[in-house]
C-alpha positions as CSV (number, residue, x, y, z in Angstrom):
1,M,0.0,0.0,0.0
2,K,3.0,2.3,0.0
3,A,2.4,3.4,-3.6
4,V,-1.3,4.2,-2.8
5,A,-0.2,6.2,0.3
6,I,2.2,8.3,-1.8
7,L,-0.5,9.0,-4.3
8,G,-3.1,9.8,-1.6
9,T,-0.7,12.2,0.1
10,A,0.2,14.0,-3.1
11,L,-3.5,14.5,-4.0
12,I,-4.3,15.8,-0.5
13,V,-1.6,18.5,-1.1
14,V,-3.3,19.4,-4.4
15,L,-6.7,19.5,-3.0
16,T,-5.8,21.8,-0.1
17,A,-3.6,24.1,-2.2
18,T,-6.4,26.5,-3.0
19,A,-8.8,28.2,-0.6
20,D,-12.3,29.1,-1.5
21,D,-12.7,32.5,-3.2
22,E,-13.9,35.3,-0.9
23,K,-17.4,36.4,-1.5
24,A,-17.9,40.0,-2.4
25,S,-19.1,42.2,0.5
26,P,-21.0,45.4,0.4
27,L,-19.0,48.5,1.0
28,D,-20.2,49.1,4.5
29,E,-19.1,45.6,5.5
30,L,-15.7,46.1,3.8
31,R,-15.3,49.4,5.6
32,A,-16.1,47.9,9.0
33,E,-13.6,45.1,8.4
34,A,-10.9,47.6,7.3
35,D,-11.5,49.7,10.4
36,R,-11.0,46.6,12.5
37,V,-7.7,45.8,10.7
38,M,-6.4,49.3,11.2
39,R,-6.7,48.9,14.9
40,M,-4.4,45.9,14.8
41,P,-0.7,46.1,15.7
42,N,1.5,46.8,12.6
43,V,2.8,43.3,12.1
44,T,-0.6,41.8,12.3
45,M,-2.1,44.6,10.2
46,R,0.3,43.8,7.4
47,R,-1.0,40.2,7.1
48,H,-4.5,41.6,6.5
49,V,-3.6,44.7,4.6
50,D,-5.3,43.7,1.3
51,I,-8.7,44.8,2.8
52,L,-7.4,48.3,3.1
53,F,-6.5,48.5,-0.6
54,T,-9.8,46.9,-1.5
55,V,-11.8,49.5,0.4
56,T,-9.6,52.2,-1.2
57,D,-10.5,50.9,-4.7
58,Q,-14.2,50.8,-3.8
59,L,-14.3,54.3,-2.4
60,L,-12.4,55.7,-5.4
61,A,-14.9,54.1,-7.7
62,E,-17.6,55.9,-5.9
63,G,-15.8,59.2,-6.0
64,L,-15.0,59.3,-2.2
65,T,-11.4,60.3,-2.7
66,A,-10.9,62.0,0.8
67,E,-12.1,58.9,2.6
68,A,-10.2,56.6,0.3
69,E,-7.0,58.4,1.1
70,R,-7.3,57.5,4.8
71,Y,-7.4,53.8,4.0
72,L,-4.7,54.1,1.3
73,V,-2.2,55.9,3.6
74,R,-2.7,53.3,6.4
75,G,-2.3,50.5,3.8
76,L,1.0,52.0,2.6
77,E,2.2,52.4,6.1
78,A,1.7,48.7,6.6
79,D,3.0,47.6,3.2
80,P,4.9,50.5,1.5
81,W,6.1,48.2,-1.4
82,R,2.7,48.1,-3.0
83,L,4.0,50.1,-5.9
84,N,0.7,50.2,-7.8
85,Y,-0.9,52.0,-4.8
86,Q,2.1,54.3,-4.5
87,L,1.1,55.5,-8.0
88,V,-2.5,56.0,-6.8
89,Y,-1.2,58.1,-3.9
90,A,1.1,60.0,-6.2
91,E,-1.9,61.0,-8.3
92,M,-3.8,62.1,-5.2
93,L,-0.8,64.2,-4.1
94,Q,-0.5,65.7,-7.5
95,D,-4.2,66.7,-7.5
96,Q,-3.5,68.3,-4.1
97,K,-0.6,70.3,-5.6
98,A,1.9,68.5,-3.3
99,E,4.2,68.2,-6.3
100,A,7.4,67.3,-4.5
101,Q,5.8,64.4,-2.6
102,A,4.0,63.2,-5.7
103,R,7.3,63.1,-7.7
104,E,9.0,61.3,-4.8
105,R,6.4,58.5,-5.0
106,A,6.5,58.3,-8.8
107,E,10.3,58.3,-8.8
108,L,10.2,55.4,-6.3
109,V,8.1,53.3,-8.7
110,Y,10.2,54.4,-11.7
111,T,13.4,53.2,-10.0
112,Y,12.2,50.0,-8.4
113,S,9.2,48.6,-10.2
114,E,9.7,45.6,-12.5
115,D,6.3,46.1,-14.2
116,E,6.2,47.8,-17.6
117,D,2.8,49.4,-17.0
118,Q,3.8,50.8,-13.6
119,I,7.1,52.2,-15.1
120,D,5.2,53.9,-17.9
121,H,2.6,55.3,-15.5
122,A,5.4,56.7,-13.3
123,R,7.2,58.1,-16.4
124,T,4.0,60.0,-17.3
125,L,3.6,61.4,-13.8
126,L,7.3,62.5,-13.9
127,G,6.7,64.3,-17.2
128,R,9.4,62.2,-19.0
129,E,9.3,61.3,-22.7
130,S,8.6,57.7,-23.7
131,P,11.6,55.9,-25.3
132,P,11.2,55.1,-29.1
133,T,9.8,51.8,-30.1
134,F,12.1,49.0,-31.3
135,A,12.9,48.7,-35.0
136,V,11.5,45.7,-36.9
137,M,13.5,42.7,-37.9
138,E,15.9,43.2,-40.8
139,R,18.8,41.4,-42.5
140,L,22.0,42.6,-40.9
141,P,25.1,43.2,-43.0
142,G,27.0,40.4,-41.2
143,D,30.3,42.3,-41.4
144,Q,30.9,42.0,-37.7
145,P,29.8,39.8,-34.8
146,T,26.5,41.1,-33.4
147,V,24.1,40.1,-30.6
148,L,20.4,40.5,-31.7
149,L,17.9,40.6,-28.8
150,I,14.3,39.8,-29.8
151,P,11.4,40.6,-27.3
152,F,9.2,37.5,-27.2
153,Q,5.7,37.1,-25.7
154,G,5.4,40.4,-24.0
155,A,9.0,40.8,-22.9
156,E,9.1,44.2,-21.2
157,A,10.8,47.0,-23.2
158,W,12.5,48.6,-20.2
159,L,14.2,45.3,-19.4
160,M,15.3,44.7,-23.0
161,R,16.9,48.1,-23.1
162,R,18.8,47.6,-19.8
163,V,20.0,44.1,-20.9
164,Q,21.1,45.6,-24.2
165,D,23.2,48.3,-22.4
166,E,24.8,45.8,-20.0
167,L,25.7,43.3,-22.7
168,L,27.2,46.0,-24.9
169,A,29.4,47.1,-22.1
170,M,30.5,43.5,-21.2
171,L,31.1,42.1,-24.7
172,D,32.1,45.2,-26.7
173,V,30.2,44.1,-29.8
174,P,27.0,45.7,-31.3
175,V,23.9,44.6,-29.3
176,L,20.7,45.4,-31.2
177,I,17.0,44.9,-30.4
178,R,14.5,44.0,-33.2
179,Q,10.8,43.3,-33.1
180,L,9.9,40.0,-34.8
181,D,6.3,39.2,-35.8
182,V,5.8,35.5,-35.1
183,D,2.9,33.2,-34.3
184,V,3.7,31.7,-30.9
185,P,2.0,28.4,-30.3
186,P,-0.2,27.8,-27.3
187,H,1.3,26.5,-24.1
188,R,1.7,22.8,-23.6
189,R,1.6,22.6,-19.9
190,D,-0.2,24.4,-17.0
191,A,-0.6,24.0,-13.3
192,R,-2.6,20.8,-14.0
193,G,0.2,19.4,-16.1
194,S,2.8,20.5,-13.6
195,E,1.0,18.7,-10.7
196,L,0.7,15.5,-12.8
197,N,4.3,15.7,-13.7
198,R,5.3,16.2,-10.1
199,L,3.1,13.3,-9.1
200,R,4.7,11.1,-11.7
201,R,8.2,11.9,-10.4
202,D,7.1,11.1,-6.9
203,L,5.9,7.7,-8.0
204,V,9.0,6.7,-10.0
205,P,10.8,5.0,-7.1
206,I,8.0,2.6,-6.5
207,M,6.6,2.0,-10.0
208,Q,8.1,-1.5,-10.1
209,T,6.1,-2.8,-7.2
210,D,3.5,-5.5,-7.9
211,E,0.7,-3.1,-6.9
212,M,1.7,-0.4,-9.3
213,Q,2.5,-2.8,-12.1
214,Q,-1.0,-4.2,-11.8
215,F,-2.5,-0.7,-12.1
216,L,-0.4,-0.2,-15.3
217,A,-1.4,-3.5,-16.7
218,D,-5.1,-2.7,-16.2
219,L,-4.7,0.3,-18.6
220,K,-2.2,-1.5,-20.8
221,F,0.3,1.3,-20.0
222,S,4.1,1.1,-19.6
223,V,6.0,3.4,-17.2
224,D,7.1,5.5,-20.2
225,D,3.4,6.0,-21.2
226,L,2.9,8.0,-18.0
227,R,5.1,10.8,-19.5
228,E,2.1,11.8,-21.5
229,E,-0.1,14.1,-19.4
230,E,-3.4,12.6,-20.2
231,N,-2.1,9.1,-19.6
232,M,-0.8,10.1,-16.2
233,Y,-4.2,11.6,-15.5
234,R,-6.0,8.4,-16.4
235,F,-3.6,6.4,-14.3
236,M,-4.2,8.6,-11.3
237,I,-8.0,8.3,-11.6
238,H,-7.8,4.6,-12.1
239,V,-5.7,4.2,-8.9
240,L,-8.1,6.4,-6.9
241,E,-11.2,4.6,-8.2
242,S,-9.6,1.3,-6.9
243,T,-8.4,2.6,-3.6
244,Y,-10.1,5.9,-2.6
245,P,-13.3,6.1,-4.6
246,D,-14.9,8.7,-2.4
247,S,-12.1,11.2,-3.3
248,V,-12.4,10.9,-7.1
249,E,-15.0,13.6,-7.6
250,S,-13.1,16.2,-5.6
251,V,-9.9,15.4,-7.3
252,L,-11.5,15.8,-10.7
253,Q,-12.9,19.1,-9.8
254,R,-9.5,20.3,-8.4
255,Y,-7.6,19.3,-11.5
256,E,-10.1,21.2,-13.7
257,E,-9.5,24.3,-11.6
258,L,-5.8,24.0,-12.3
259,R,-6.3,23.9,-16.0
260,G,-4.9,27.0,-17.7
261,L,-3.2,28.3,-14.5
262,N,0.6,29.0,-14.6
263,P,1.1,28.2,-18.2
264,Q,4.4,26.9,-19.4
265,W,5.7,26.8,-23.0
266,H,7.9,24.0,-24.3
267,T,11.2,25.3,-25.5
268,D,10.9,23.3,-28.8
269,D,7.7,25.2,-29.7
270,L,9.3,28.6,-29.0
271,L,12.6,27.8,-30.7
272,E,10.7,26.6,-33.7
273,A,8.7,29.8,-33.8
274,L,11.9,31.8,-33.4
275,R,13.6,29.9,-36.2
276,G,10.7,30.4,-38.6
277,G,10.7,34.1,-37.9
278,V,14.5,34.6,-38.1
279,D,15.4,32.4,-41.1
280,P,14.3,34.9,-43.7
281,Y,16.7,37.4,-42.2
282,R,19.4,35.1,-40.9
283,T,23.0,36.3,-41.2
284,D,26.3,34.7,-40.2
285,R,28.1,36.1,-37.1
286,V,24.8,37.1,-35.4
287,A,23.7,35.6,-32.2
288,Y,19.9,35.6,-32.1
289,V,18.5,35.7,-28.5
290,A,14.8,35.7,-27.9
291,V,14.0,37.0,-24.4
292,T,10.6,36.0,-23.0
293,S,8.5,36.7,-19.9
294,A,6.9,33.3,-20.3
295,D,7.8,30.3,-18.2
296,I,9.6,27.6,-20.2
297,Y,10.4,23.9,-19.7
298,A,11.5,20.8,-21.7
299,G,11.2,17.1,-21.2
300,D,11.4,16.1,-17.5
301,Y,12.7,19.5,-16.5
302,H,10.3,21.4,-14.3
303,F,11.6,24.7,-15.7
304,L,14.5,26.2,-17.6
305,F,16.1,29.6,-17.6
306,S,17.3,29.2,-21.2
307,S,17.7,26.9,-24.1
308,T,20.1,27.0,-27.1
309,P,20.1,24.7,-30.1
310,A,22.2,25.7,-33.2
311,H,19.8,28.3,-34.7
312,G,19.1,30.6,-31.7
313,S,18.3,30.9,-28.0
314,I,15.4,31.4,-25.7
315,V,16.0,33.1,-22.4
316,S,13.2,33.3,-19.8
317,Y,13.1,35.8,-17.0
318,H,9.8,34.6,-15.6
319,R,11.4,33.0,-12.6
320,F,13.7,36.0,-12.0
321,K,10.9,38.4,-11.1
322,A,10.1,39.6,-7.6
323,D,6.5,38.5,-7.8
324,F,7.4,34.9,-8.6
325,N,9.9,34.6,-5.8
326,R,7.9,36.7,-3.3
327,E,10.7,39.3,-3.1
328,L,10.6,43.0,-3.0
329,P,10.7,44.6,-6.5
330,N,14.3,45.4,-7.6
331,Q,15.1,46.4,-11.2
332,E,18.8,46.0,-10.8
333,R,18.5,42.4,-9.5
334,L,16.2,41.5,-12.4
335,V,18.6,43.0,-14.9
336,R,21.6,41.2,-13.5
337,R,19.7,37.9,-13.4
338,T,18.6,38.3,-17.0
339,V,22.0,39.4,-18.3
340,K,23.7,36.4,-16.7
341,A,21.2,34.1,-18.2
342,C,22.0,35.6,-21.7
343,L,25.7,35.1,-21.5
344,G,25.7,31.3,-21.8
345,P,23.5,31.2,-24.9
346,I,25.4,34.0,-26.6
347,G,28.6,32.2,-26.0
348,F,27.2,28.9,-27.4
349,Q,26.1,30.7,-30.6
350,F,29.7,32.0,-31.0
351,G,31.1,28.5,-30.4
352,I,32.1,28.9,-26.8
353,G,31.3,25.9,-24.6
354,R,29.8,25.8,-21.1
355,C,32.1,27.2,-18.4
356,S,33.3,24.9,-15.5
357,V,34.3,27.8,-13.2
358,P,31.5,27.6,-10.6
359,V,31.3,31.4,-10.0
360,C,31.3,32.4,-13.7
361,P,27.9,33.6,-14.9
362,R,28.2,31.1,-17.8
363,A,28.4,28.1,-15.5
364,Y,25.3,25.9,-15.4
365,P,22.8,27.0,-12.7
366,N,20.7,24.3,-11.1
367,S,18.6,26.8,-9.2
368,L,18.0,30.5,-8.9
369,R,20.1,30.4,-5.7
370,E,23.0,29.1,-7.7
371,H,22.3,31.6,-10.5
372,D,22.4,34.5,-8.0
373,S,25.6,33.2,-6.5
374,R,27.5,33.6,-9.8
375,N,29.7,36.6,-10.3
376,Y,28.4,39.3,-12.7
377,A,31.7,39.5,-14.6
378,L,32.9,36.7,-16.9
379,C,35.7,34.5,-15.6
380,T,39.1,35.0,-17.1
381,G,38.8,32.0,-19.4
382,C,35.4,33.0,-20.8
383,A,36.4,36.6,-21.2
384,T,39.5,35.5,-23.1
385,Q,37.5,33.2,-25.3
386,F,35.0,35.9,-26.1
387,R,37.8,38.3,-27.1
388,E,39.5,35.8,-29.3
389,V,36.3,34.5,-31.0
390,L,34.8,37.9,-31.6
391,A,38.2,39.3,-32.8
392,Q,38.4,36.3,-35.3
393,S,34.8,36.9,-36.4
394,A,35.6,40.6,-37.0
395,D,38.5,39.8,-39.3
């Protein structure tokens, strides 16, 4: 029964992962709850601060700006890194002619936010011009080694520009950004698929037991067949129907709720889209790097930071963002993480292999923690290889 116990435990985790949605409350009830939260000690209030911002939104929607400000200020006192609400307060201060304070709040968002819309909003409040849009893809002359960055799937423009500047300084070769119009295929995996994949990995150590082999035989499946998401789903339901029949309905409902959440794109699909878009413009001595905000994976890997076959690279910064890691927003950290992730793929496209120096940014990172532990500058060996390869390419 060990196998069944593992499956049952895994499903309990899935079933308890999501709480019921809160039911909408009338404004008076929301206000009363917010008032109760504001009387809490600061540490406790921060855990319940969402209600203050919810009341703020409701009051602003009804035009009750003065009352909304009271809840907004208390909310920001408890959680000042809610940068979207710092922008709301900046607009209030601007309307009150408190220009210096409004600019201070807008500057805070402009400097720290990782969100394109928030940065654009802050730029408008600060009265600064928007940067020009990126040029469209073109065939490059190919007379010198070049890195071509391609924003993919909503990659944020501010980050693309910062990565461009950093790579230009590090590699001393032209680094360009070009828009590419491609049809990106739909995601292959979502939270439902991730849970099934995780469950399959948990079961691997005991799949050779007589119990599990019998369940496989009932469906005429092999262990390898469980790599297919729907096969794993059928297998899970079959085991539950045989062992925990009362849980089947709730498990089915939960897995349907997971469908479409946290989408992940297979690297093969994105790389094929990149190849199809780039090929008409492809030039020798150009490293093509698509940067995406989408989460990516391949095969049994739960996620990847990048992937590089012969014809181009995909770099994902999805797992570098503060929201994903429950960190405070930090533009500089996101830029550094993304730049380091680009250096390996760029090197591969110029014929430079993976680095074996553990602190070099081009060494393979098994986790974000390892990625962050890498130096920002290339190791001596990689720096030398880049100089030699790029100098030869330029001749």
